[in-house]
N, C-alpha and C positions, 0 to 999 in steps of 0.2 A: 537723884542726883544726875548734874548736867554733867554730857562727857562732847563736851563744844570742839568742834573740827573744820577747818578752812581749807576747801575745795579749789584748783588753781588749773581753768585751763584753757590752752589759744589752740584752734583747731588751725584747719589747711588753708583757710581763707588769711589769716592772720595778719587780719584789722584790728582786733580786740584782746583782755584776758578778762575772763569771766571769774568772778571772785562771788562764793560761797560762806556764811554762816550757817553751821548745820547741827543740830542738839543729835548726837547716833544716842543717846540715852537708852532709849528703844529699839523696837524692829523696824519700827515707819520712823526716818527722819524725817525732823521736822523742821522746815527753811528758817530761818529766821535771820537772815537778812543781804541783799544782795550787791555787785558794783559791777561794771566795767570797765576798765582803765586799755583806753585809747592806744593803741602802739606809735612811736611818735615813726616821723613818716620817714626818716633816716634809715632806723633802722629794721621799718617793713621793709623796705628797698632790698638793705640789709641780708634779708631771712630771704626773700623772694629770690633775690643772686648765688643766692649756698644750697638750693632748690637745686639748681646744674653745677656740675664740674665748669673750671672755674680756673683765672690764674693767680696763685695766691692763696689758695681754702685755707688750711691749716693757720694763719695770723686769723683772717678774718673770721675762719672757722671761733678762734680762740677766744677774741675782742666779742662776737656780736655772743654767744656764751656768757660772758662776760653785763653786756647791757640787757638781754634778755633777759639773766634772778634778780639785773636790778628792774627789771621793769615788771615782775612779778611780782616780789617784794614789797614795791608802794603801790600793788596792784590790794596786794594783806592788809598792808595799814589805812593807808585808805578807806576797804569795807568795815574796819575797825571803827576809823572815826566818826562810823555813822550810826555806833550804836551805845550805847555804856560801859561797855566789854574789853578791858585793856586786854594782854600778850599774853601776860603769868597766866590766865584765865584757858588760852586754846588748849590741846591736849594733845596737837598738831596740824601741822600744813600739810596737804597729799597735795604734789606740783607736777601735774602730767607735762606740763614743758612744752618745749616750740618744735613739732616734726623737721626734721629737714632736711630729710632722711630716711626713704626705707624702701629696702630691698631687702625682702626676704624669701625670695626665691631665687639668688642667687649663689654665685659658685661657693661666694664666704657669705652666707646670711647677714645681713646687720641692723640697723633700724638705728635712729641718732635721734634723738632729743636734748635739744637747750637752754638753757636758762640754769645757771651754774646752784642747787642747795647751799651750797657754800656759804654761796652770794647771799642767799634770801635768809638762810636757815641766823648770821649772821646780823643782817641790815632787823630782821623782824625779831631778834630774842625768843621766834620758835622753832624746836625742834620737825625740821622739815620732812616729811620724807616725797621721796623725785626717785628717778630712772625706773620705768613697770616695764617698760615694756620689752628692756633689752635682755631681766629674765626671764621671759617667755621663749625669746627667740633664740637663749640658752638650750630653753628643753625643748624646742623642736616645734614648737608655737608660731604665725605668722608673724608676734606682738602686733594683734589689733584682726578683730573690735575687741576692747574689753569690756564697755559696755553693757551688751547681752549678761554679765553676770548679774551686775545690779540691777541692768531691768528684771530679773530672773525674784533675786530681792522682794524686789516694791509692789511688779507687775503682778508677778503669776497669779489664777485666777482659778479654783480646783473643780471651776463651773461651764469656763466656756473657751475654748483656745484661743489667744489671742497673739496680732504679731509686732512687735515695737519696733516701727518707723522712721530711723536715727539720720533725719538729712541737716547734713552741717555739710562744709567744705566735700565731705564724699559721703555720698547717704551706707546705712548698713540697717540691713534689718535684724529679728529675735525675735525665734521663734520659742512660744512658750505655751506645750501640749496646758489641756488643764487633764490631763492623764500624767500621775504624777510620778509613776513609772517609763514615760518616756524623756527623754535628755533633751532640755535644751537644746539649740545652735540658732548663730548667729554668721552673718558677712557680713564684709563691703560689696553693697548690690555693682557701684560705681560709682560715677561721679551725681558729685550732691546739690550741692550750689556755686561750687569752683571755676567750672565753663561760662557760665549764663550768669556772674561776679567778673570775674575776666576781662568777660567780651563788653561787658557791661561799661565795665570800666576802658574800655578799649574806645570806645563811639562820645563817653558823655567826660561829665565834671563831675559824678555820682560815684557813691562804691556802691550800687545793688540796684539794681529792678523790684522797685517798690511797689507791692502786688501784681507785678508779671506784667504796669501798667501798657509798658514801653511793647513786650513780648506780642500784645495786645491783638496790638496795630501791626504787628510780619504774620505771615502766609508762615505753615507748616510749609517746608522740601521734602516730602516724599521719598526721593533718590537721595538725599542726603542725612533723611533721616535711614535708613537701608545702609548708606557706609560705614553708619558709630556705631549704629546696632553690633553692626557683622565682625565692632574688636573679639580677636580672641579671646581677652580676658572673659565674656558672657557666655562661650561654651565651659568656661571654666567649672569646677567642681567646686565649694567648699569643703574641705578650709583654704578661706582667701581672700588676702585686703589689698587694699588700691591709696593712691594716692596720685601726687600732684608729674612723680613722676613716668607714670603711662598717659596720663589723663590734662594734658595739656595746653598753651597756645599755642608751638607746633603742634602739635599730634592733633588740633582741630584743622587748621589751615591747608595743611597736606589733603585733609579729608576733604577739606573744603576746594580745594586745589582742582581733588579729579574733577569733579562738579563739570570742567572747560563751560561752566557757566557764571558771569555775575551775579550777586545774591542779593538783594536790602542786607542790609546790615540787623535792621531791627525781624525781617524773616530767618538771619541767625537762630533770632536770641530765640524764636516763637518753636525754634528746630530744635535749640537747646533744652528749653521746658519739657514740647515730648517726650525729647531723649529721656532723662532724667527720668522724666513720671512714666516711660512703657520702659526701662531698666527695670527700675525697683519691682511696679507689676507682677514684670517676668517673673524677674528674682524669684519672691514670693508665689507666685504658684505652684514654680517649679518645686521649692523644696520645701512650702509651707501646704496647712493644710485649707484644702478645697473651701473652705466658710470659715471666716472668724471673724473676730473684731480686731477691728486695725488701731491704735495709737497711734498719733506721730508729733516726735521730738522734732528741738533745734530751731535751727534760722529760717528750714525751708515753710513751716507751718504757718511763718505771713508772709507770701508767696499766696495769693490768694488764687488767682490762676493755674499752678500745681498744684494747689490743692484740691481746685476740680478736676485735674485734666486725671488725679491720680481716683478719683469716682468714680470718671465715666471709662476711666479702663481696666477697672477695680471690680466691678458691679457686682460680683457674693460676700466683696468684702464690706460691712461697715464700719468705713474709716470716718475719723473723729481728730481732734486734738486733743495729745492728754489732759488739755484745761479739764476736758471731761472727768478723768481721775480725782482730779485738783490736786493738780501739779500745775509751775508752769512751768511751756515744750523750752523754755529758752534755758534752763538754769539746770537740766537732769543732767548731762555730761558734766562741770563741775560737782556737782554732791556725788555724782558716781567718785569722785577722785577722792574728795571724802574722805565715806562711807571702804574705796582702797588702803587707805592711809590708817582708821583706825584696826581692821585687818592686821595689816603690816603689823602695825605696832603688839596686839595679841595672839601674833607668830601665824599667824591662821592663815594653809593654804588658798588659795583658790585654784579652783576647776575651772580649768578654759577648755578640758580633754576636746569637748563640743564642736567647740570655739573656734580658737585657734589652730587645734591638732599640737596642740604640745606634750608632752610624753605622758606626764602625771601633775593631780596637783602641784600648786608648789605660791611660799609663801612670796610674796612682786615687791623688790622699792626693794631701797636702801636710804637706809634712815642717816639724818645728818644733826646730831643734839649738837 
């Protein structure tokens, strides 16, 4: 008998909502349908503005919460329209929401994901499970990354050490030891696509540098690269997580300004590709096994230049797209939140103690029926 769940995910890039329909009746999830719902331009602008302090934040946050909830509901309904499955067939929606602030290391740790689940449940008629990350923060965790728990369920091998590299706006790694007595570890390595995408949008009328073609016309500036890699975040030991609060355009421009020389925009883009690749590989080598199979998922898999640099820098690793294991790299994280929703419905705790640093396994998320 099928156990149908919808997973909804919008990441740091804030450009669209990934929606997946998954059958979780067996240990191996079956992906049945996918949909990407673009976020309206005015909502994107409102969300970007909320990532930094500003005037009238409370009203703007409340309005964006409702509008984002409507967009998430639309994504779920558009997904169902692609199938012969109706809302009554779905056990629950697992909605990640849209992160607008993430401060797990503050005096009072917090994280904020908006996209009102009351709105989603009402507009879709489907039980919605959301607000996963704040429970982890309450239990002393970083609130991110969560994907490693799903990676363990889906991808751990009993013979070969594996590293799963998820390159979204922020990149994270999951270390999956073949030795089942060893714990799974995972953490954010730093920027994935977010700086590359933001820089590209500032200089073109397109959303991202397809295949890294523009970056390939530039030249890596070693001085700027060293300055970027000197950020204190990269010296921190896991558990750790990051976001736009740390790595944003003002941060980049301040670092570039210290160079006291003009760099061509495409050369800064080339440097950002190298920065992303090098920070990921350094983290994997520092905290992962010396040799492993590395499988990449997320939007970064489509950046040909980035993938090549990962292979060049990670010579001891076999680096491949997660497609090699039969999974589409674009939908893994949305699938994860369908799986988290099932865990919540079953009242099953998720153990993130070695990933986020939470103090015990906990049941994540709130249920909005």
